[in-house]
C-alpha positions in Angstrom: 13.5 17.9 18.1 9.8 18.2 17.1 7.6 15.2 16.7 6.9 13.7 13.2 3.3 13.9 12.0 1.7 10.6 11.2 0.0 10.3 7.8 -3.8 10.5 8.4 -4.7 8.4 5.5 -2.3 5.7 6.4 -3.5 5.7 10.0 -7.0 4.7 8.8 -5.8 2.0 6.4 -3.0 0.1 8.2 -2.7 -1.7 11.5 0.3 -3.2 13.2 0.4 -6.8 14.3 2.0 -8.0 17.5 5.2 -9.1 15.6 5.6 -5.7 13.9 4.1 -6.5 10.5 1.7 -4.2 8.8 -1.9 -5.4 7.9 -4.0 -3.9 5.1 -7.3 -4.5 3.5 -7.6 -5.8 -0.1 -8.5 -3.6 -3.0 -11.3 -4.1 -5.6 -14.0 -4.9 -3.0 -16.0 -1.7 -3.0 -18.0 -1.5 -6.2 -18.7 -3.3 -9.5 -19.2 -6.5 -7.5 -21.9 -8.2 -9.8 -19.3 -9.3 -12.3 -17.0 -10.8 -9.7 -17.5 -14.4 -8.5 -18.7 -15.3 -5.1 -15.3 -16.9 -4.3 -13.4 -13.8 -5.4 -15.5 -11.5 -3.3 -15.2 -13.8 -0.2 -11.4 -13.8 -0.6 -11.4 -9.9 -0.9 -13.0 -9.7 2.6 -9.8 -11.1 4.3 -7.0 -8.8 5.3 -3.4 -9.4 4.2 0.1 -8.3 5.0 1.8 -5.4 3.3 4.6 -6.5 0.9 8.1 -6.2 2.2 9.0 -3.8 -0.6 6.4 -1.3 0.8 7.0 -1.9 4.5 9.7 0.8 4.8 7.5 3.5 3.3 4.6 2.6 5.5 6.8 2.7 8.6 7.9 6.2 7.6 4.3 7.3 7.3 3.4 5.9 10.7 6.4 6.6 13.0 4.5 6.1 16.3 2.4 3.1 15.4 
């Protein structure tokens, strides 16, 4: 049985925690920042967990992570 290829884009965007959850960066933090409040931009810097509805598809994209 051949190995499954990992999705290269997903490799760069997601990391696995010690308990097996998937961590991601938040969106809307790259440009058009002058209209967003300081508090909103500060909260966008933090990472967050992937929703449980998307967890299965991420695990399929990253079989060996």
